[in-house]
C-alpha positions in Angstrom: 116.5 96.6 106.4 115.6 97.9 109.6 112.8 98.2 111.8 111.6 102.2 111.5 109.0 104.4 112.6 110.4 107.4 110.7 107.5 110.2 109.7 107.6 111.6 106.5 106.3 114.2 104.3 106.4 113.6 100.4 106.2 116.2 97.8 108.8 115.0 95.1 108.5 111.3 93.5 110.2 109.0 96.0 110.4 105.5 96.2 110.6 103.3 99.9 112.2 99.8 99.3 111.4 97.5 102.6 113.6 94.4 101.9 113.1 91.0 103.8 113.6 91.5 107.8 112.7 95.5 107.7 109.6 96.8 108.9 108.3 100.3 108.6 105.5 102.0 110.7 105.9 105.6 110.4 104.7 107.9 113.2 103.2 110.0 110.1 102.4 110.0 106.7 101.8 112.9 104.2 101.5 112.6 100.8 98.2 114.4 99.6 100.2 114.4 96.0 100.1 111.2 95.4 104.1 111.2 94.5 105.2 108.3 97.0 105.2 104.4 95.6 106.8 102.2 98.2 108.1 98.4 97.3 107.6 95.6 100.5 109.7 92.3 99.7 108.8 89.0 100.8 109.5 89.3 104.6 109.0 92.9 104.9 106.8 94.6 106.1 104.5 97.9 106.2 102.0 99.4 108.7 99.5 102.4 107.4 96.7 103.5 108.7 93.7 106.5 107.4 93.8 107.8 104.2 96.3 107.4 101.5 97.2 108.5 98.5 100.7 106.3 97.5 101.4 103.1 94.8 101.6 100.0 97.0 103.3 97.1 95.6 103.3 95.0 98.9 104.5 90.6 98.3 105.2 90.6 102.3 102.7 92.1 104.8 100.7 95.0 105.0 98.9 95.7 108.0 96.4 98.5 107.6 93.9 100.3 110.0 90.7 101.7 108.5 92.0 102.4 105.3 91.1 105.0 102.4 92.6 104.0 99.2 92.0 107.9 97.7 91.7 108.0 93.8 95.2 109.1 93.2 96.5 105.4 95.3 96.9 102.4 93.6 97.7 99.2 95.4 99.3 95.8 93.9 99.4 92.6 96.6 100.8 89.2 96.0 101.5 89.0 100.0 99.1 89.3 102.9 97.0 92.3 103.6 95.2 92.5 106.8 93.3 95.8 107.6 91.8 96.1 111.1 88.6 98.3 110.6 86.5 99.1 107.3 88.6 99.2 103.9 87.1 102.4 101.3 88.0 102.1 98.0 88.0 105.1 95.8 90.8 104.2 93.6 90.5 102.8 90.3 93.9 100.8 91.0 93.3 98.2 93.6 94.1 94.7 92.9 94.8 91.1 94.7 97.1 89.4 92.1 97.7 87.0 94.7 98.4 86.2 98.2 95.3 87.0 100.9 93.4 90.2 101.6 91.8 90.0 105.2 89.3 92.7 106.0 88.0 92.8 109.8 85.0 95.4 109.1 83.1 96.0 105.8 84.2 96.9 102.5 82.9 99.7 100.5 83.9 100.3 96.8 83.6 103.5 95.0 86.4 102.9 92.5 87.5 99.1 91.0 88.2 96.4 92.9 89.9 93.5 90.9 90.7 90.4 92.8 92.6 88.3 90.1 93.9 85.4 92.0 93.6 85.8 95.6 91.6 85.4 98.8 89.8 88.3 100.0 88.0 87.6 103.6 85.7 90.5 104.6 84.2 90.6 108.4 81.8 92.5 107.7 79.3 93.8 104.7 80.1 94.8 100.8 78.7 97.4 99.1 79.3 98.7 95.9 79.1 101.6 93.6 81.4 100.8 91.3 83.3 97.6 90.3 84.5 94.6 91.7 85.5 91.9 89.6 86.0 88.1 91.0 88.4 86.7 88.9 89.2 83.4 87.6 91.7 81.6 90.5 90.1 83.9 93.0 87.9 83.6 96.4 86.0 86.0 97.6 84.1 85.0 101.5 81.7 87.8 102.9 80.2 87.5 106.6 77.6 89.9 106.3 75.5 91.5 103.5 76.3 92.2 100.0 75.0 95.0 98.0 75.3 96.2 94.8 74.0 99.9 94.4 75.0 101.6 91.6 77.9 99.4 90.0 78.3 96.0 88.9 79.7 92.8 90.3 81.0 89.7 88.2 82.0 86.3 89.8 83.8 84.0 87.3 85.5 81.6 90.3 84.1 81.4 93.8 81.9 83.9 96.1 80.5 82.9 99.1 78.1 85.1 101.2 76.8 84.5 104.3 74.8 87.0 104.5 71.9 87.9 101.7 72.4 89.1 98.2 71.3 93.0 97.3 71.4 93.9 93.1 70.6 96.9 92.4 72.6 97.3 89.4 74.4 94.9 87.5 75.8 91.4 88.5 76.8 88.4 86.4 77.4 84.9 87.1 80.0 82.9 84.9 83.1 81.3 83.3 81.6 78.0 85.6 81.7 80.2 88.7 80.4 79.1 92.3 78.4 81.1 94.4 76.7 80.4 97.9 75.0 82.8 99.4 73.3 82.1 102.9 70.4 84.2 102.7 68.1 85.5 99.8 69.3 86.6 96.2 67.4 90.0 95.6 67.7 91.7 92.3 66.0 94.7 91.7 66.4 96.3 88.5 64.3 94.8 84.9 67.5 93.9 83.7 68.7 90.8 83.4 70.8 88.1 85.7 73.8 86.2 84.0 74.2 82.8 85.5 76.0 81.0 82.1 79.0 78.9 81.5 78.4 75.6 84.0 78.4 77.5 87.3 76.5 76.8 90.3 74.3 79.1 92.2 72.9 78.2 95.6 71.0 80.8 98.0 67.6 80.2 100.4 65.5 82.2 98.4 65.1 84.1 94.5 63.5 87.3 93.9 63.7 89.1 90.7 62.5 92.2 88.4 64.3 90.6 85.5 65.2 87.7 83.7 67.7 85.0 85.0 69.6 84.1 82.1 72.0 81.3 81.5 73.9 80.5 78.3 76.7 78.3 76.6 76.5 75.2 79.0 74.1 74.3 81.2 74.7 75.9 84.9 72.4 74.9 88.0 70.4 76.9 90.4 69.4 75.4 93.9 67.1 77.6 95.4 64.3 77.8 98.2 61.2 80.1 96.9 60.9 81.7 93.3 59.7 84.9 93.0 59.3 87.2 89.6 57.7 90.2 90.6 56.4 90.8 86.5 54.8 87.7 84.8 56.6 88.1 81.8 59.7 87.6 83.5 61.4 84.2 84.5 64.3 81.7 83.6 66.0 81.7 79.9 68.3 79.9 78.4 70.6 76.7 79.5 69.6 76.6 83.1 68.7 73.7 85.4 66.7 74.8 88.4 66.4 72.6 92.1 63.4 74.7 93.8 60.6 72.8 95.4 58.9 75.9 93.7 60.0 75.4 90.9 56.8 75.8 88.0 56.2 75.6 84.7 54.9 79.4 84.6 58.8 80.5 85.1 
């Protein structure tokens, strides 16, 4: 329960518990072997920066600066996470089960990031090279551009992108989800984009190399101009299209 700045080097299995009213801001932390587990209770706080190899369970407050979750690390959140700067993810175990995750810079994902009931706010851009799932009961709010490079994005709840959305691999919008993109939606591959199960999808314009397909129950697409790069690509399935540029050929 004390407020500590104790430095630590970990080379054996070690657990640290930060109780309510306590805080830990280590002057240095070395855990390259990934043997440290930190539990932050409600009312406790943890402050770290740089590359992490540890496992963290946060029900209190986690303050980070330019955090890099290495592949050996794990982060599970029910409390409040605030990262000043960019957040880079190489771990397959980043889970926002609840609470709020605030990232002032950009979010770069080369692992698995699951928003599974929380609220994630990104002040910069999002770049996905592996997996980002915005699951049921979750909110994802991005100030900048949203780019799916070599991975996948699934929205099953609420996603807001205030820049442009660029898809180079795989995206799905389902589970009666809500997606609002201030800028354009550009999907480069010939693979289908799925907007299904009674979802709402809004953007300034659509340019797609593949079909856009609805399913299960009617989804609504509200957009400006619509462009399919190939004449044999079009809207398919259960979709209501609201656009002045919609025509029978698509």
